[in-house]
C-alpha atoms as an extended CHARMM CRD file, in Angstrom:
* protein
*
        60  EXT
         1         1  MET       CA              9.1910000000       15.6570000000       18.9330000000  PROA      1               0.0000000000
         2         2  SER       CA              6.0400000000       15.1740000000       20.9340000000  PROA      2               0.0000000000
         3         3  ASP       CA              4.9250000000       11.7620000000       22.1100000000  PROA      3               0.0000000000
         4         4  GLU       CA              1.7310000000       12.1190000000       20.0730000000  PROA      4               0.0000000000
         5         5  LEU       CA              3.6720000000       12.6740000000       16.8370000000  PROA      5               0.0000000000
         6         6  ILE       CA              5.9740000000        9.7430000000       17.5740000000  PROA      6               0.0000000000
         7         7  GLU       CA              2.9570000000        7.5200000000       18.1730000000  PROA      7               0.0000000000
         8         8  GLU       CA              1.3250000000        8.6760000000       14.9210000000  PROA      8               0.0000000000
         9         9  LEU       CA              4.5370000000        8.0170000000       12.9950000000  PROA      9               0.0000000000
        10        10  ASP       CA              4.7560000000        4.5130000000       14.4470000000  PROA      10              0.0000000000
        11        11  LEU       CA              1.1480000000        3.8100000000       13.4590000000  PROA      11              0.0000000000
        12        12  ALA       CA              1.7810000000        5.2180000000        9.9700000000  PROA      12              0.0000000000
        13        13  ASN       CA              4.8680000000        3.0190000000        9.5410000000  PROA      13              0.0000000000
        14        14  SER       CA              2.8710000000       -0.0650000000       10.5170000000  PROA      14              0.0000000000
        15        15  GLY       CA              0.0930000000        0.8090000000        8.0480000000  PROA      15              0.0000000000
        16        16  ALA       CA             -2.5760000000        1.3870000000       10.6780000000  PROA      16              0.0000000000
        17        17  LEU       CA             -2.9790000000        5.1170000000        9.8960000000  PROA      17              0.0000000000
        18        18  PRO       CA             -2.0800000000        7.4110000000        7.0160000000  PROA      18              0.0000000000
        19        19  SER       CA              0.9440000000        9.6330000000        7.4200000000  PROA      19              0.0000000000
        20        20  PRO       CA              0.3780000000       12.6680000000        9.6630000000  PROA      20              0.0000000000
        21        21  PHE       CA              2.0640000000       14.7250000000        6.9140000000  PROA      21              0.0000000000
        22        22  GLY       CA             -0.7440000000       14.0510000000        4.4130000000  PROA      22              0.0000000000
        23        23  ARG       CA              1.2080000000       12.0460000000        1.8590000000  PROA      23              0.0000000000
        24        24  ALA       CA              1.2240000000        8.3470000000        1.0690000000  PROA      24              0.0000000000
        25        25  GLU       CA              3.3700000000        6.6630000000       -1.5550000000  PROA      25              0.0000000000
        26        26  PHE       CA              3.2610000000        3.0210000000       -2.5180000000  PROA      26              0.0000000000
        27        27  GLU       CA              5.7240000000        1.1300000000       -4.6630000000  PROA      27              0.0000000000
        28        28  VAL       CA              4.1790000000       -1.8870000000       -6.3520000000  PROA      28              0.0000000000
        29        29  LEU       CA              6.7180000000       -4.6310000000       -6.9100000000  PROA      29              0.0000000000
        30        30  GLY       CA              6.6920000000       -6.6530000000      -10.1010000000  PROA      30              0.0000000000
        31        31  SER       CA              6.2080000000       -5.8720000000      -13.7360000000  PROA      31              0.0000000000
        32        32  PRO       CA              2.9090000000       -4.2950000000      -14.7820000000  PROA      32              0.0000000000
        33        33  ALA       CA              0.2910000000       -6.1670000000      -16.7590000000  PROA      33              0.0000000000
        34        34  SER       CA             -1.0010000000       -4.5930000000      -19.9350000000  PROA      34              0.0000000000
        35        35  VAL       CA             -4.6960000000       -4.0610000000      -20.5120000000  PROA      35              0.0000000000
        36        36  GLN       CA             -4.1990000000       -6.2860000000      -23.5380000000  PROA      36              0.0000000000
        37        37  SER       CA             -2.7540000000       -9.1260000000      -21.4350000000  PROA      37              0.0000000000
        38        38  LYS       CA             -4.6840000000      -12.3160000000      -20.9000000000  PROA      38              0.0000000000
        39        39  LYS       CA             -7.1460000000      -12.2710000000      -18.0170000000  PROA      39              0.0000000000
        40        40  ALA       CA             -5.0480000000      -14.7510000000      -16.0120000000  PROA      40              0.0000000000
        41        41  VAL       CA             -2.0080000000      -12.4380000000      -16.2180000000  PROA      41              0.0000000000
        42        42  ARG       CA             -4.0510000000       -9.3920000000      -15.1590000000  PROA      42              0.0000000000
        43        43  ASP       CA             -5.6290000000      -11.3290000000      -12.2770000000  PROA      43              0.0000000000
        44        44  GLU       CA             -2.2090000000      -12.5090000000      -11.1040000000  PROA      44              0.0000000000
        45        45  TYR       CA             -0.9590000000       -8.9080000000      -11.1430000000  PROA      45              0.0000000000
        46        46  LEU       CA             -3.9900000000       -7.6380000000       -9.1930000000  PROA      46              0.0000000000
        47        47  ASN       CA             -3.5810000000      -10.4030000000       -6.6180000000  PROA      47              0.0000000000
        48        48  ALA       CA              0.0980000000       -9.4840000000       -6.2090000000  PROA      48              0.0000000000
        49        49  ILE       CA             -0.8910000000       -5.8550000000       -5.5520000000  PROA      49              0.0000000000
        50        50  ARG       CA             -3.5600000000       -6.8930000000       -3.0420000000  PROA      50              0.0000000000
        51        51  GLU       CA             -1.0510000000       -9.1370000000       -1.2640000000  PROA      51              0.0000000000
        52        52  GLN       CA              1.5200000000       -6.3370000000       -1.0040000000  PROA      52              0.0000000000
        53        53  LEU       CA             -1.0190000000       -3.8310000000        0.3520000000  PROA      53              0.0000000000
        54        54  LYS       CA             -3.0810000000       -6.0990000000        2.6100000000  PROA      54              0.0000000000
        55        55  GLU       CA             -1.4820000000       -4.8040000000        5.8180000000  PROA      55              0.0000000000
        56        56  ILE       CA             -2.4780000000       -1.2030000000        5.0960000000  PROA      56              0.0000000000
        57        57  LYS       CA             -5.7720000000       -0.9820000000        6.8990000000  PROA      57              0.0000000000
        58        58  TYR       CA             -6.8370000000        2.5230000000        5.8440000000  PROA      58              0.0000000000
        59        59  LEU       CA             -6.4650000000        1.8730000000        2.1020000000  PROA      59              0.0000000000
        60        60  MET       CA             -9.6880000000        0.9030000000        0.3280000000  PROA      60              0.0000000000
């Protein structure tokens, strides 16, 4: 493996760059909130997702 590929893989594992292989998968922990749930439950779920993905800098 080239040094460039190793560096890109390290950056991808840290969340600084997307995978050099063109695929990104994310597993969201916790139970989903229904659209019919109360606003507080939906907001709590969205905040949990944001917290889990905050280190991924290339994700909007």
